[in-house]
N, C-alpha and C positions, 0 to 999 in steps of 0.2 A: 168159799164154796167147795164142797168135797168133790173128789174126782168123779164119783158116780153121777152126780147131778150136773157137773160141768159137761161131761161127755153127752149126757142125755139132752141137755138144753140145746146143744148145737147139732143134734143128730141129723136134721135135714141138710144143713150145710156140709157136715162131715160126709154124708152120703153122696152129695154132688162132687165133693173134692176127691173122695175115694174112687168114684167112677172115673173121673178124669185121670187119676193116677193109674187105675187098671188099664185104661185105654192107652195112655202115654207109654206105659211099660210093655205094651204088646200082649197083654193077657186078654183072653176071653173071660167071661164070667165063670165058665166051667173050669178053665185052667187056673184061675185065681182061687176058686173054691178048693180045688185039689191042693194047690200050693200052700194054702193057709189052714186047711183042715176044717173050714167052715162050710156047712152044707150049702148047696145052691139056693134052696128056698130061704135059708137064714140070710145068706148074702143079699138076696133080693130085698128082704125086709130092711136090712141095714142101709142099702143104697136108696131106699125110698123113705127112710126115717120112721119105719113102722115097728120098731122093737117094742115088745110088750111092757117092759119096765126098765128103770135105770140100772138095776143090778144085773139083769140079763144082758143088757146092752154093753155094760162095762166088761163083762166076761167075754162077749163076742168080739169086741174091739181089742181086748187084750190078746186074744188068740191071733187076730189078724196082725196087730202091730208086733207081737212077739215073733211071728213067722217071718216078718219083713225085717226084723232087727231094729225096730224103732221103739221109743218109749210109748207108753200107753196114751200120752197126751200129744203125740206127734201131730195128728191131724187138727186138733184144737189149736195148738201153738201156731201151726202154719196158717190157719185161718185168721187168728188174731193179728198176725204180722202183716197181713195184706192191706 
């Protein structure tokens, strides 16, 4: 499965996991948005699994994981290992 579809397939669970990460690291949604360069409305879409398509979602998650210093599949890998 290509990375676009893999991320997109797990978008609901990634959103839940990402929200838990945000809260556990002491971020607010606003501060996380600023830290990652992803707009607050876009972050809300990601957290609720409502990105418009796989390509856009991949780009958005790439921006987030790059800002955090993680590989693009970080949140997918951590979900699979649970």
